[in-house]
A tleap script that builds the chain and sets N, CA, C and O, in Angstrom:
source leaprc.protein.ff14SB
mol = sequence {
  NMET LEU LEU VAL ALA VAL PRO ILE VAL LEU
  MET ALA SER GLY CYS GLY GLY GLY SER SER
  SER GLY ASP THR SER ALA PRO PRO GLY THR
  GLY GLY GLY GLY GLY GLY GLN VAL VAL GLU
  ILE PRO ILE ALA ASP SER GLY PHE ALA PHE
  THR LEU THR THR ALA THR ALA THR ALA GLY
  THR VAL THR LEU SER ALA VAL ASN PRO GLN
  SER THR THR HIE ASP ILE SER ILE LYS GLY
  ASN GLY VAL ASP GLU LYS GLY ASN GLN VAL
  ALA ASP GLY GLY THR SER THR VAL THR ALA
  THR LEU THR PRO GLY THR TYR GLU TYR TYR
  CYS SER VAL PRO GLY HIE GLU ASP ALA GLY
  MET LYS GLY THR LEU THR VAL CSER
}
set mol.1.N position { 162.714 129.700 91.361 }
set mol.1.CA position { 161.649 129.067 90.599 }
set mol.1.C position { 160.394 129.750 91.298 }
set mol.1.O position { 160.290 129.769 92.524 }
set mol.2.N position { 159.471 130.297 90.471 }
set mol.2.CA position { 158.302 131.029 90.959 }
set mol.2.C position { 157.115 130.024 90.627 }
set mol.2.O position { 156.959 129.512 89.519 }
set mol.3.N position { 156.277 129.803 91.757 }
set mol.3.CA position { 155.048 128.954 91.584 }
set mol.3.C position { 153.965 129.880 91.788 }
set mol.3.O position { 153.981 130.743 92.666 }
set mol.4.N position { 152.937 129.681 90.897 }
set mol.4.CA position { 151.766 130.539 90.899 }
set mol.4.C position { 150.527 129.684 91.235 }
set mol.4.O position { 150.175 128.779 90.479 }
set mol.5.N position { 149.931 129.950 92.268 }
set mol.5.CA position { 148.744 129.139 92.623 }
set mol.5.C position { 147.472 129.733 92.028 }
set mol.5.O position { 147.230 130.924 92.220 }
set mol.6.N position { 146.719 129.032 91.375 }
set mol.6.CA position { 145.527 129.466 90.805 }
set mol.6.C position { 144.281 128.960 91.489 }
set mol.6.O position { 143.948 127.785 91.335 }
set mol.7.N position { 143.617 129.739 92.194 }
set mol.7.CA position { 142.433 129.190 92.993 }
set mol.7.C position { 141.310 128.725 91.934 }
set mol.7.O position { 141.034 129.378 90.928 }
set mol.8.N position { 140.738 127.583 92.274 }
set mol.8.CA position { 139.636 127.117 91.536 }
set mol.8.C position { 138.388 127.084 92.410 }
set mol.8.O position { 138.316 126.438 93.455 }
set mol.9.N position { 137.373 127.860 91.880 }
set mol.9.CA position { 136.175 127.914 92.563 }
set mol.9.C position { 135.160 127.099 91.863 }
set mol.9.O position { 134.870 127.319 90.687 }
set mol.10.N position { 134.601 126.135 92.584 }
set mol.10.CA position { 133.545 125.312 92.077 }
set mol.10.C position { 132.230 125.827 92.657 }
set mol.10.O position { 132.122 126.056 93.861 }
set mol.11.N position { 131.234 126.007 91.795 }
set mol.11.CA position { 130.005 126.440 92.190 }
set mol.11.C position { 128.890 125.568 91.758 }
set mol.11.O position { 128.790 125.315 90.557 }
set mol.12.N position { 128.048 125.084 92.596 }
set mol.12.CA position { 126.860 124.279 92.111 }
set mol.12.C position { 125.668 125.085 92.297 }
set mol.12.O position { 125.507 125.764 93.310 }
set mol.13.N position { 124.790 125.028 91.303 }
set mol.13.CA position { 123.557 125.786 91.425 }
set mol.13.C position { 122.494 124.858 91.302 }
set mol.13.O position { 122.595 123.825 90.639 }
set mol.14.N position { 121.387 125.227 91.980 }
set mol.14.CA position { 120.218 124.373 92.150 }
set mol.14.C position { 119.192 124.784 91.182 }
set mol.14.O position { 119.221 125.874 90.611 }
set mol.15.N position { 118.152 123.764 90.984 }
set mol.15.CA position { 117.042 124.121 90.187 }
set mol.15.C position { 115.938 124.555 91.062 }
set mol.15.O position { 115.642 123.961 92.099 }
set mol.16.N position { 115.305 125.660 90.597 }
set mol.16.CA position { 114.233 126.114 91.353 }
set mol.16.C position { 112.950 125.270 90.960 }
set mol.16.O position { 112.967 124.364 90.127 }
set mol.17.N position { 111.932 125.651 91.607 }
set mol.17.CA position { 110.631 124.986 91.225 }
set mol.17.C position { 109.574 125.290 92.266 }
set mol.17.O position { 109.854 125.546 93.437 }
set mol.18.N position { 108.359 125.249 91.784 }
set mol.18.CA position { 107.348 125.631 92.652 }
set mol.18.C position { 106.515 124.361 92.988 }
set mol.18.O position { 105.464 124.455 93.623 }
set mol.19.N position { 107.022 123.129 92.534 }
set mol.19.CA position { 106.272 121.963 92.823 }
set mol.19.C position { 106.239 121.626 94.287 }
set mol.19.O position { 107.250 121.659 94.989 }
set mol.20.N position { 104.956 121.278 94.757 }
set mol.20.CA position { 104.853 120.849 96.046 }
set mol.20.C position { 104.792 119.355 96.335 }
set mol.20.O position { 104.800 118.927 97.489 }
set mol.21.N position { 104.731 118.569 95.262 }
set mol.21.CA position { 104.778 117.191 95.419 }
set mol.21.C position { 105.310 116.513 94.166 }
set mol.21.O position { 105.479 117.173 93.141 }
set mol.22.N position { 105.580 115.209 94.222 }
set mol.22.CA position { 106.149 114.571 93.046 }
set mol.22.C position { 107.572 114.523 92.942 }
set mol.22.O position { 108.240 114.784 93.943 }
set mol.23.N position { 108.157 114.207 91.802 }
set mol.23.CA position { 109.592 114.148 91.607 }
set mol.23.C position { 110.209 115.503 91.398 }
set mol.23.O position { 109.570 116.434 90.906 }
set mol.24.N position { 111.555 115.603 91.808 }
set mol.24.CA position { 112.357 116.800 91.398 }
set mol.24.C position { 113.672 116.317 91.126 }
set mol.24.O position { 114.094 115.321 91.714 }
set mol.25.N position { 114.357 116.936 90.283 }
set mol.25.CA position { 115.639 116.501 89.948 }
set mol.25.C position { 116.436 117.799 89.380 }
set mol.25.O position { 115.845 118.761 88.888 }
set mol.26.N position { 117.719 117.719 89.494 }
set mol.26.CA position { 118.585 118.672 88.895 }
set mol.26.C position { 119.095 118.130 87.557 }
set mol.26.O position { 119.464 116.960 87.453 }
set mol.27.N position { 119.111 118.996 86.531 }
set mol.27.CA position { 119.615 118.472 85.305 }
set mol.27.C position { 121.059 118.039 85.399 }
set mol.27.O position { 121.818 118.605 86.186 }
set mol.28.N position { 121.473 117.025 84.599 }
set mol.28.CA position { 122.781 116.572 84.472 }
set mol.28.C position { 123.706 117.830 84.186 }
set mol.28.O position { 123.303 118.721 83.438 }
set mol.29.N position { 124.856 117.884 84.745 }
set mol.29.CA position { 125.798 118.982 84.412 }
set mol.29.C position { 125.472 120.245 85.096 }
set mol.29.O position { 126.179 121.223 84.855 }
set mol.30.N position { 124.466 120.345 85.938 }
set mol.30.CA position { 124.220 121.577 86.675 }
set mol.30.C position { 125.396 121.949 87.555 }
set mol.30.O position { 125.879 121.121 88.327 }
set mol.31.N position { 125.836 123.113 87.457 }
set mol.31.CA position { 126.887 123.577 88.281 }
set mol.31.C position { 128.212 123.736 87.302 }
set mol.31.O position { 128.423 123.068 86.290 }
set mol.32.N position { 128.999 124.708 87.807 }
set mol.32.CA position { 130.217 125.013 87.002 }
set mol.32.C position { 131.256 124.112 87.318 }
set mol.32.O position { 131.327 123.667 88.463 }
set mol.33.N position { 132.138 123.759 86.380 }
set mol.33.CA position { 133.436 123.115 86.510 }
set mol.33.C position { 133.265 121.767 87.183 }
set mol.33.O position { 134.158 121.358 87.926 }
set mol.34.N position { 132.158 121.049 86.963 }
set mol.34.CA position { 132.092 119.674 87.553 }
set mol.34.C position { 131.794 119.672 89.034 }
set mol.34.O position { 132.060 118.672 89.701 }
set mol.35.N position { 131.266 120.723 89.565 }
set mol.35.CA position { 130.946 120.846 91.006 }
set mol.35.C position { 129.799 119.934 91.433 }
set mol.35.O position { 129.472 119.861 92.618 }
set mol.36.N position { 129.202 119.255 90.499 }
set mol.36.CA position { 128.056 118.302 90.836 }
set mol.36.C position { 126.690 118.992 90.663 }
set mol.36.O position { 126.552 120.051 90.050 }
set mol.37.N position { 125.759 118.355 91.211 }
set mol.37.CA position { 124.358 118.907 91.049 }
set mol.37.C position { 123.714 119.042 92.347 }
set mol.37.O position { 124.080 118.374 93.315 }
set mol.38.N position { 122.746 119.905 92.395 }
set mol.38.CA position { 122.047 120.151 93.578 }
set mol.38.C position { 120.562 119.875 93.450 }
set mol.38.O position { 119.894 120.386 92.551 }
set mol.39.N position { 120.047 119.046 94.377 }
set mol.39.CA position { 118.693 118.622 94.332 }
set mol.39.C position { 117.985 119.397 95.495 }
set mol.39.O position { 118.355 119.239 96.658 }
set mol.40.N position { 116.996 120.207 95.170 }
set mol.40.CA position { 116.259 120.907 96.301 }
set mol.40.C position { 115.123 120.061 96.787 }
set mol.40.O position { 114.296 119.631 95.983 }
set mol.41.N position { 115.047 119.805 98.056 }
set mol.41.CA position { 113.999 119.126 98.686 }
set mol.41.C position { 113.579 119.997 99.934 }
set mol.41.O position { 114.122 119.810 101.023 }
set mol.42.N position { 112.631 120.921 99.757 }
set mol.42.CA position { 112.234 121.801 100.820 }
set mol.42.C position { 111.665 121.009 101.964 }
set mol.42.O position { 111.180 119.891 101.796 }
set mol.43.N position { 111.741 121.672 103.250 }
set mol.43.CA position { 110.971 121.077 104.307 }
set mol.43.C position { 109.658 121.705 104.349 }
set mol.43.O position { 109.534 122.888 104.030 }
set mol.44.N position { 108.599 120.944 104.748 }
set mol.44.CA position { 107.227 121.452 104.854 }
set mol.44.C position { 107.099 122.620 105.813 }
set mol.44.O position { 107.880 122.796 106.748 }
set mol.45.N position { 106.056 123.420 105.528 }
set mol.45.CA position { 105.811 124.652 106.364 }
set mol.45.C position { 105.580 124.253 107.793 }
set mol.45.O position { 105.907 125.035 108.686 }
set mol.46.N position { 105.038 123.087 108.072 }
set mol.46.CA position { 104.748 122.626 109.437 }
set mol.46.C position { 104.818 121.059 109.470 }
set mol.46.O position { 104.723 120.399 108.435 }
set mol.47.N position { 104.974 120.537 110.614 }
set mol.47.CA position { 105.099 119.142 110.846 }
set mol.47.C position { 106.394 118.503 110.514 }
set mol.47.O position { 107.401 119.180 110.308 }
set mol.48.N position { 106.383 117.157 110.457 }
set mol.48.CA position { 107.657 116.417 110.281 }
set mol.48.C position { 107.597 115.875 108.869 }
set mol.48.O position { 107.288 114.701 108.670 }
set mol.49.N position { 107.879 116.685 107.918 }
set mol.49.CA position { 107.842 116.195 106.570 }
set mol.49.C position { 108.629 117.076 105.564 }
set mol.49.O position { 108.786 118.276 105.788 }
set mol.50.N position { 109.112 116.485 104.478 }
set mol.50.CA position { 109.668 117.231 103.380 }
set mol.50.C position { 108.541 117.511 102.439 }
set mol.50.O position { 107.542 116.800 102.548 }
set mol.51.N position { 108.562 118.463 101.515 }
set mol.51.CA position { 107.529 118.750 100.597 }
set mol.51.C position { 107.435 117.664 99.497 }
set mol.51.O position { 106.406 117.447 98.856 }
set mol.52.N position { 108.632 116.988 99.334 }
set mol.52.CA position { 108.743 115.875 98.318 }
set mol.52.C position { 109.099 114.548 99.030 }
set mol.52.O position { 109.934 114.456 99.930 }
set mol.53.N position { 108.377 113.546 98.529 }
set mol.53.CA position { 108.662 112.227 99.081 }
set mol.53.C position { 109.638 111.433 98.179 }
set mol.53.O position { 110.279 110.480 98.621 }
set mol.54.N position { 109.724 111.856 96.920 }
set mol.54.CA position { 110.657 111.212 95.894 }
set mol.54.C position { 111.432 112.216 95.151 }
set mol.54.O position { 110.934 113.309 94.881 }
set mol.55.N position { 112.597 111.904 94.817 }
set mol.55.CA position { 113.497 112.857 94.026 }
set mol.55.C position { 114.474 111.987 93.158 }
set mol.55.O position { 114.719 110.819 93.461 }
set mol.56.N position { 114.993 112.578 92.121 }
set mol.56.CA position { 115.924 111.798 91.344 }
set mol.56.C position { 117.244 112.617 91.198 }
set mol.56.O position { 117.230 113.817 91.472 }
set mol.57.N position { 118.356 112.016 90.783 }
set mol.57.CA position { 119.627 112.518 90.551 }
set mol.57.C position { 120.376 111.723 89.649 }
set mol.57.O position { 120.008 110.568 89.431 }
set mol.58.N position { 121.438 112.218 89.065 }
set mol.58.CA position { 122.316 111.513 88.139 }
set mol.58.C position { 123.629 111.077 89.095 }
set mol.58.O position { 124.043 111.825 89.982 }
set mol.59.N position { 124.099 110.052 88.863 }
set mol.59.CA position { 125.306 109.570 89.619 }
set mol.59.C position { 126.425 110.575 89.542 }
set mol.59.O position { 126.637 111.257 88.539 }
set mol.60.N position { 127.115 110.630 90.629 }
set mol.60.CA position { 128.209 111.591 90.767 }
set mol.60.C position { 128.089 112.338 92.080 }
set mol.60.O position { 127.522 111.849 93.057 }
set mol.61.N position { 128.644 113.543 92.066 }
set mol.61.CA position { 128.606 114.292 93.278 }
set mol.61.C position { 127.161 115.001 93.325 }
set mol.61.O position { 126.735 115.725 92.425 }
set mol.62.N position { 126.516 114.703 94.435 }
set mol.62.CA position { 125.100 115.322 94.456 }
set mol.62.C position { 125.031 115.999 95.835 }
set mol.62.O position { 125.488 115.425 96.823 }
set mol.63.N position { 124.489 117.163 95.906 }
set mol.63.CA position { 124.125 117.908 96.977 }
set mol.63.C position { 122.688 118.007 97.263 }
set mol.63.O position { 121.968 118.552 96.427 }
set mol.64.N position { 122.170 117.521 98.396 }
set mol.64.CA position { 120.730 117.696 98.783 }
set mol.64.C position { 120.590 118.995 99.583 }
set mol.64.O position { 121.293 119.192 100.574 }
set mol.65.N position { 119.671 119.891 99.152 }
set mol.65.CA position { 119.485 121.162 99.814 }
set mol.65.C position { 118.090 121.230 100.315 }
set mol.65.O position { 117.141 121.027 99.558 }
set mol.66.N position { 117.936 121.527 101.647 }
set mol.66.CA position { 116.630 121.708 102.199 }
set mol.66.C position { 116.369 123.015 102.989 }
set mol.66.O position { 116.981 123.184 104.043 }
set mol.67.N position { 115.533 123.909 102.562 }
set mol.67.CA position { 115.208 125.078 103.282 }
set mol.67.C position { 114.250 124.834 104.387 }
set mol.67.O position { 113.232 124.212 104.084 }
set mol.68.N position { 114.400 125.218 105.627 }
set mol.68.CA position { 113.521 124.910 106.674 }
set mol.68.C position { 112.851 126.111 107.155 }
set mol.68.O position { 113.478 126.906 107.855 }
set mol.69.N position { 111.557 126.326 106.822 }
set mol.69.CA position { 110.889 127.572 107.147 }
set mol.69.C position { 110.276 127.572 108.700 }
set mol.69.O position { 109.738 128.552 109.216 }
set mol.70.N position { 110.453 126.369 109.294 }
set mol.70.CA position { 109.997 126.226 110.649 }
set mol.70.C position { 110.907 126.720 111.702 }
set mol.70.O position { 112.077 126.998 111.442 }
set mol.71.N position { 110.406 126.836 112.876 }
set mol.71.CA position { 111.210 127.263 114.081 }
set mol.71.C position { 111.651 125.969 114.684 }
set mol.71.O position { 112.518 126.032 115.556 }
set mol.72.N position { 111.179 124.822 114.342 }
set mol.72.CA position { 111.715 123.547 114.779 }
set mol.72.C position { 112.920 123.156 113.899 }
set mol.72.O position { 112.924 123.299 112.676 }
set mol.73.N position { 113.972 122.635 114.640 }
set mol.73.CA position { 115.218 122.335 114.062 }
set mol.73.C position { 115.122 121.111 113.175 }
set mol.73.O position { 114.604 120.092 113.631 }
set mol.74.N position { 115.580 121.145 111.960 }
set mol.74.CA position { 115.592 119.984 111.064 }
set mol.74.C position { 116.886 119.970 110.341 }
set mol.74.O position { 117.642 120.939 110.418 }
set mol.75.N position { 117.204 118.824 109.582 }
set mol.75.CA position { 118.254 118.882 108.667 }
set mol.75.C position { 117.907 117.845 107.547 }
set mol.75.O position { 116.855 117.207 107.593 }
set mol.76.N position { 118.801 117.697 106.561 }
set mol.76.CA position { 118.546 116.676 105.525 }
set mol.76.C position { 119.815 115.884 105.527 }
set mol.76.O position { 120.921 116.425 105.528 }
set mol.77.N position { 119.625 114.540 105.528 }
set mol.77.CA position { 120.742 113.567 105.551 }
set mol.77.C position { 120.447 112.486 104.521 }
set mol.77.O position { 119.324 112.356 104.036 }
set mol.78.N position { 121.442 111.741 104.212 }
set mol.78.CA position { 121.281 110.682 103.201 }
set mol.78.C position { 121.949 109.343 103.683 }
set mol.78.O position { 122.931 109.353 104.425 }
set mol.79.N position { 121.400 108.263 103.250 }
set mol.79.CA position { 121.840 107.006 103.554 }
set mol.79.C position { 121.406 105.989 102.594 }
set mol.79.O position { 120.396 106.148 101.907 }
set mol.80.N position { 122.248 104.808 102.523 }
set mol.80.CA position { 122.010 103.710 101.608 }
set mol.80.C position { 123.284 103.537 100.794 }
set mol.80.O position { 124.127 104.414 100.603 }
set mol.81.N position { 123.309 102.243 100.324 }
set mol.81.CA position { 124.457 101.921 99.350 }
set mol.81.C position { 125.878 102.270 99.909 }
set mol.81.O position { 126.775 102.617 99.141 }
set mol.82.N position { 126.061 102.173 101.245 }
set mol.82.CA position { 127.366 102.478 101.813 }
set mol.82.C position { 127.480 103.960 102.093 }
set mol.82.O position { 128.565 104.378 102.500 }
set mol.83.N position { 126.496 104.777 101.922 }
set mol.83.CA position { 126.571 106.262 102.215 }
set mol.83.C position { 125.823 106.460 103.464 }
set mol.83.O position { 124.765 105.862 103.663 }
set mol.84.N position { 126.350 107.304 104.341 }
set mol.84.CA position { 125.696 107.720 105.530 }
set mol.84.C position { 126.274 109.162 105.999 }
set mol.84.O position { 127.155 109.292 106.850 }
set mol.85.N position { 125.688 110.142 105.362 }
set mol.85.CA position { 126.009 111.569 105.611 }
set mol.85.C position { 124.944 112.377 106.147 }
set mol.85.O position { 123.798 112.283 105.706 }
set mol.86.N position { 125.272 113.192 107.107 }
set mol.86.CA position { 124.326 114.109 107.855 }
set mol.86.C position { 124.565 115.510 107.438 }
set mol.86.O position { 125.702 115.958 107.292 }
set mol.87.N position { 123.420 116.240 107.236 }
set mol.87.CA position { 123.539 117.709 106.955 }
set mol.87.C position { 123.506 118.431 108.310 }
set mol.87.O position { 123.336 117.866 109.390 }
set mol.88.N position { 123.699 119.813 108.115 }
set mol.88.CA position { 123.672 120.705 109.293 }
set mol.88.C position { 122.226 120.966 109.728 }
set mol.88.O position { 121.299 121.016 108.920 }
set mol.89.N position { 122.090 121.127 111.028 }
set mol.89.CA position { 120.709 121.402 111.516 }
set mol.89.C position { 120.424 122.851 111.477 }
set mol.89.O position { 121.250 123.686 111.847 }
set mol.90.N position { 119.224 123.151 111.018 }
set mol.90.CA position { 118.892 124.585 110.819 }
set mol.90.C position { 117.380 124.707 111.170 }
set mol.90.O position { 116.607 123.748 111.188 }
set mol.91.N position { 117.020 126.102 111.469 }
set mol.91.CA position { 115.630 126.463 111.691 }
set mol.91.C position { 115.526 127.812 111.177 }
set mol.91.O position { 116.488 128.455 110.758 }
set mol.92.N position { 114.208 128.263 111.226 }
set mol.92.CA position { 113.844 129.734 110.790 }
set mol.92.C position { 114.431 130.192 109.542 }
set mol.92.O position { 115.140 131.198 109.512 }
set mol.93.N position { 114.150 129.452 108.442 }
set mol.93.CA position { 114.581 129.832 107.064 }
set mol.93.C position { 115.961 129.473 106.781 }
set mol.93.O position { 116.462 129.898 105.740 }
set mol.94.N position { 116.654 128.732 107.588 }
set mol.94.CA position { 117.961 128.279 107.262 }
set mol.94.C position { 118.057 127.062 106.170 }
set mol.94.O position { 117.068 126.396 105.861 }
set mol.95.N position { 119.248 126.869 105.670 }
set mol.95.CA position { 119.210 125.766 104.660 }
set mol.95.C position { 120.204 124.702 105.129 }
set mol.95.O position { 121.358 124.999 105.437 }
set mol.96.N position { 119.749 123.514 105.174 }
set mol.96.CA position { 120.554 122.353 105.537 }
set mol.96.C position { 121.029 121.738 104.072 }
set mol.96.O position { 120.260 121.644 103.116 }
set mol.97.N position { 122.357 121.353 104.052 }
set mol.97.CA position { 122.816 120.699 102.922 }
set mol.97.C position { 123.668 119.462 103.228 }
set mol.97.O position { 124.340 119.426 104.259 }
set mol.98.N position { 123.654 118.495 102.394 }
set mol.98.CA position { 124.498 117.363 102.502 }
set mol.98.C position { 124.990 116.899 101.103 }
set mol.98.O position { 124.233 116.768 100.141 }
set mol.99.N position { 126.297 116.666 101.077 }
set mol.99.CA position { 126.877 116.226 99.751 }
set mol.99.C position { 127.503 114.873 99.854 }
set mol.99.O position { 128.153 114.501 100.831 }
set mol.100.N position { 127.265 114.157 98.779 }
set mol.100.CA position { 127.878 112.744 98.755 }
set mol.100.C position { 128.226 112.383 97.351 }
set mol.100.O position { 127.666 112.978 96.430 }
set mol.101.N position { 129.077 111.487 97.127 }
set mol.101.CA position { 129.255 110.943 95.807 }
set mol.101.C position { 128.362 109.679 95.699 }
set mol.101.O position { 128.476 108.772 96.522 }
set mol.102.N position { 127.536 109.630 94.751 }
set mol.102.CA position { 126.424 108.548 94.708 }
set mol.102.C position { 126.517 107.786 93.439 }
set mol.102.O position { 126.635 108.374 92.364 }
set mol.103.N position { 126.467 106.507 93.531 }
set mol.103.CA position { 126.381 105.567 92.297 }
set mol.103.C position { 124.883 105.269 92.082 }
set mol.103.O position { 124.020 105.512 92.926 }
set mol.104.N position { 124.669 104.749 90.938 }
set mol.104.CA position { 123.152 104.326 90.676 }
set mol.104.C position { 122.650 103.509 91.781 }
set mol.104.O position { 123.352 102.683 92.364 }
set mol.105.N position { 121.300 103.773 92.089 }
set mol.105.CA position { 120.732 102.980 93.106 }
set mol.105.C position { 119.658 103.809 93.830 }
set mol.105.O position { 119.289 104.893 93.377 }
set mol.106.N position { 119.199 103.324 94.876 }
set mol.106.CA position { 118.104 103.945 95.668 }
set mol.106.C position { 118.692 104.354 96.994 }
set mol.106.O position { 119.404 103.565 97.615 }
set mol.107.N position { 118.424 105.542 97.443 }
set mol.107.CA position { 118.854 106.048 98.765 }
set mol.107.C position { 117.697 106.648 99.503 }
set mol.107.O position { 116.653 106.944 98.922 }
set mol.108.N position { 117.895 106.835 100.842 }
set mol.108.CA position { 116.842 107.428 101.616 }
set mol.108.C position { 117.331 108.802 102.101 }
set mol.108.O position { 118.410 108.844 102.694 }
set mol.109.N position { 116.665 109.872 101.910 }
set mol.109.CA position { 116.933 111.105 102.502 }
set mol.109.C position { 116.014 111.232 103.662 }
set mol.109.O position { 114.876 110.761 103.653 }
set mol.110.N position { 116.548 111.900 104.692 }
set mol.110.CA position { 115.738 111.976 105.954 }
set mol.110.C position { 116.199 113.042 106.923 }
set mol.110.O position { 117.282 113.596 106.733 }
set mol.111.N position { 115.474 113.339 107.896 }
set mol.111.CA position { 115.914 114.281 108.983 }
set mol.111.C position { 116.522 113.472 110.086 }
set mol.111.O position { 115.856 112.570 110.597 }
set mol.112.N position { 117.740 113.731 110.489 }
set mol.112.CA position { 118.504 112.951 111.421 }
set mol.112.C position { 118.214 113.370 112.887 }
set mol.112.O position { 118.719 112.724 113.805 }
set mol.113.N position { 117.443 114.394 113.116 }
set mol.113.CA position { 117.044 114.817 114.383 }
set mol.113.C position { 116.361 113.747 115.070 }
set mol.113.O position { 115.362 113.290 114.514 }
set mol.114.N position { 116.733 113.252 116.214 }
set mol.114.CA position { 116.084 112.098 116.905 }
set mol.114.C position { 114.490 112.138 116.860 }
set mol.114.O position { 113.841 113.083 117.310 }
set mol.115.N position { 113.969 111.080 116.304 }
set mol.115.CA position { 112.453 111.009 116.275 }
set mol.115.C position { 111.860 111.501 114.993 }
set mol.115.O position { 110.736 111.106 114.683 }
set mol.116.N position { 112.510 112.323 114.224 }
set mol.116.CA position { 111.856 112.968 113.147 }
set mol.116.C position { 111.774 111.908 111.946 }
set mol.116.O position { 110.735 111.838 111.290 }
set mol.117.N position { 112.772 111.159 111.684 }
set mol.117.CA position { 112.597 110.139 110.639 }
set mol.117.C position { 111.485 109.085 110.978 }
set mol.117.O position { 110.682 108.669 110.143 }
set mol.118.N position { 111.520 108.737 112.158 }
set mol.118.CA position { 110.406 107.747 112.653 }
set mol.118.C position { 109.064 108.403 112.482 }
set mol.118.O position { 108.092 107.695 112.222 }
set mol.119.N position { 108.938 109.719 112.611 }
set mol.119.CA position { 107.703 110.400 112.495 }
set mol.119.C position { 107.273 110.550 111.038 }
set mol.119.O position { 106.188 111.062 110.762 }
set mol.120.N position { 108.142 110.092 110.073 }
set mol.120.CA position { 107.787 110.253 108.722 }
set mol.120.C position { 108.553 111.276 107.902 }
set mol.120.O position { 108.201 111.511 106.746 }
set mol.121.N position { 109.611 111.905 108.471 }
set mol.121.CA position { 110.356 112.943 107.764 }
set mol.121.C position { 111.427 112.275 106.910 }
set mol.121.O position { 112.597 112.306 107.291 }
set mol.122.N position { 111.075 111.658 105.747 }
set mol.122.CA position { 111.963 110.848 104.880 }
set mol.122.C position { 111.375 110.784 103.457 }
set mol.122.O position { 110.207 111.073 103.198 }
set mol.123.N position { 112.221 110.410 102.629 }
set mol.123.CA position { 111.807 110.205 101.202 }
set mol.123.C position { 112.830 109.357 100.542 }
set mol.123.O position { 113.800 108.909 101.152 }
set mol.124.N position { 112.580 109.131 99.195 }
set mol.124.CA position { 113.521 108.217 98.439 }
set mol.124.C position { 114.091 109.016 97.360 }
set mol.124.O position { 113.389 109.754 96.670 }
set mol.125.N position { 115.442 108.875 97.189 }
set mol.125.CA position { 116.172 109.510 96.105 }
set mol.125.C position { 116.743 108.291 95.216 }
set mol.125.O position { 117.467 107.400 95.660 }
set mol.126.N position { 116.317 108.397 93.953 }
set mol.126.CA position { 116.742 107.380 92.938 }
set mol.126.C position { 117.720 108.041 92.034 }
set mol.126.O position { 117.488 109.052 91.371 }
set mol.127.N position { 118.921 107.324 92.073 }
set mol.127.CA position { 120.088 107.898 91.260 }
set mol.127.C position { 120.307 106.921 90.066 }
set mol.127.O position { 120.374 105.697 90.185 }
set mol.128.N position { 120.407 107.598 88.932 }
set mol.128.CA position { 120.640 106.776 87.681 }
set mol.128.C position { 121.996 107.096 87.030 }
set mol.128.O position { 122.341 106.513 86.002 }
savepdb mol mol.pdb
quit
């Protein structure tokens, strides 16, 4: 008996945008093969802040992606409604990502580096 394995590659793509404040969201169905959606929440050029304090997503597999232009290490993490996931810490143009399966509700995205969330590095993600 011959078994053939077929690799499946799932690729999620993000939505770009030059918005420096307000809401951001990835359109439903973004990404190939049901890989989920990516919501981009860049880290500010300086200080302890994301460029967006609110974002939206559709329920399902969601990846938050944060490019960090600073030399200070940051990440993007998410918590709420039973979810508590931390992203990778990056600096100098690196990208931190965190992926979770989210149900409708309100979540907090934040930087989990000690002291950064308390300094205001956080925002609200609303999932519908």
